[in-house]
C-alpha positions as CSV (number, residue, x, y, z in Angstrom):
1,M,5.0,70.5,-38.3
2,S,3.5,66.5,-38.7
3,K,-0.4,66.2,-40.9
4,L,-3.0,65.9,-38.3
5,H,-5.7,64.6,-39.3
6,L,-9.3,64.0,-37.1
7,V,-11.8,61.5,-38.2
8,F,-15.0,62.3,-36.5
9,G,-18.6,61.2,-37.4
10,G,-22.4,60.7,-36.5
11,R,-26.4,60.9,-37.3
12,V,-27.0,63.1,-40.3
13,T,-30.0,65.2,-40.9
14,D,-30.1,64.2,-45.4
15,P,-27.4,61.6,-45.6
16,Q,-26.2,64.1,-48.4
17,T,-25.0,66.1,-46.6
18,L,-22.8,66.7,-43.9
19,D,-25.2,68.4,-41.6
20,F,-24.5,66.3,-38.1
21,D,-26.9,66.2,-35.8
22,E,-24.2,67.0,-33.0
23,K,-25.9,64.9,-30.0
24,T,-24.5,61.6,-31.9
25,I,-20.7,62.6,-32.7
26,E,-18.6,60.4,-32.4
27,V,-14.5,61.7,-32.8
28,V,-13.1,58.6,-33.4
29,G,-9.2,60.4,-33.1
30,I,-6.8,62.1,-34.4
31,F,-4.0,61.0,-36.2
32,P,-0.6,62.1,-37.2
33,D,-0.7,60.8,-41.2
34,Y,-3.9,60.7,-43.9
35,A,-2.7,56.6,-43.7
36,S,-3.6,55.8,-40.1
37,A,-6.4,58.5,-40.8
38,E,-8.1,56.6,-43.2
39,K,-7.2,53.3,-41.2
40,A,-9.9,55.0,-38.6
41,W,-12.4,55.7,-40.5
42,R,-12.6,53.2,-42.6
43,G,-13.3,51.0,-39.4
44,A,-15.9,53.4,-37.9
45,A,-18.1,53.7,-41.8
46,Q,-17.8,49.5,-41.6
47,R,-19.3,49.6,-37.8
48,T,-22.2,51.4,-39.1
49,V,-22.2,50.5,-42.7
50,D,-26.4,49.6,-42.9
51,D,-27.0,52.6,-41.5
52,A,-27.5,55.2,-44.1
53,E,-27.3,58.1,-41.8
54,M,-24.7,57.4,-40.4
55,K,-21.3,59.2,-41.4
56,F,-18.5,59.3,-40.7
57,V,-15.0,62.0,-41.9
58,V,-11.6,63.6,-42.6
59,V,-11.1,66.2,-41.7
60,H,-7.4,67.3,-42.3
61,L,-6.5,69.4,-39.0
62,H,-3.2,70.7,-40.7
63,R,-4.6,73.0,-43.8
64,L,-6.3,75.0,-40.9
65,L,-3.2,74.8,-38.3
66,E,-1.2,76.0,-41.4
67,P,-4.0,77.7,-44.4
68,D,-2.1,78.7,-47.5
69,P,-1.0,81.9,-47.9
70,S,-2.0,82.0,-51.5
71,L,-5.8,82.4,-50.1
72,Q,-5.4,85.1,-47.9
73,A,-6.9,88.0,-48.3
74,S,-5.1,90.4,-48.6
75,G,-5.8,93.5,-46.0
C-alpha cells in the first residue's frame, strides 16, 4: 500500500491549537508520498502566511489505515 497523506487546513480559533472552524476547512488533496504532500502544504501555507488564524497540516493517512500493531489494545 502506498503511504497516503492528506493535506488540509482552515481557520483555527487559537493559532497554538488545531481546533479548526469546520466551516472554513479547505482540503488541498491526498498525495501518494510525503514529499508531494509537503510541497502542497508549503504552497497552501505560503498563500495564507499573513493570516495567523489559518493553518494547514499534513495527515499521515497510511498510519490510520495500517495502525502499528504494537499500539493495539490486547483483549
